[in-house]
N, C-alpha and C positions, 0 to 999 in steps of 0.2 A: 428437440429441434437442433439440427446441425447448424453450426455457425459458418459463415462464409470466410474465405481467406482474409478478406479485409477486416472482418470483425475479430478474427484471431490475431491479426497484426495489431489492431487497436489494443487488445488485451495485453499483448506483449509490450507495447509501448507504455501502457499503464503500469505494468509490472516493473519495467525499467525505471519509471518515475518514482514509484513507491520505494524501490530498492535504493535509489540515489538519495532520496530524502531520509530514509532510515540510516544510511551510512553517515549522512551529514549530522543528524540528530545524535547518533551514537558517538561520533567523534567530538562533538561539542555540546555535551549535556548541560542543561541549565536547570536551575531550581524551579520549583513551583512558585508562582507569584500571583499577586492580586493587584489589579489596577482599578480603582473605583469599586464598582460592584461586580467586576468580572475577574475570574481567576483562570489561570492557565496551568495545567499540569503536564509537564514534559513526560512524566511516566505514563500518563494516560495517552498522550499523543504517540509515544513509542509503541504502546500496546496496540493502538489503532492501526499504526503502520504495519506492524507484524500481522495483525488479523487481515488487513486489506491485502497484503502480499500473499498470505496463505489462500485467501479466497480467489484471487486472480490466478494463482498457480493451479488451484483445483479446476477452475474454469478452463484454463488453457489445456491442462492434461485431459480433461473430459472432451474438449473440442477436438483435440488431436487424436484421441482414441476413436472418435466417431468418423474421422476422415478416412 
């Protein structure tokens, strides 16, 4: 299914947001920590951002190839 120009623009905005957050996290890394019963792993968050960025890149590439 081909995406509309608006949908492609939304994907590109999402990509820019993920890339910005990844740059921020990479520039200011924090240790993994636990508060109460909740833990937060910056390594896992970094991994998530990389995977999300790759997924959005693939979606944009596929959409632009279909256009």
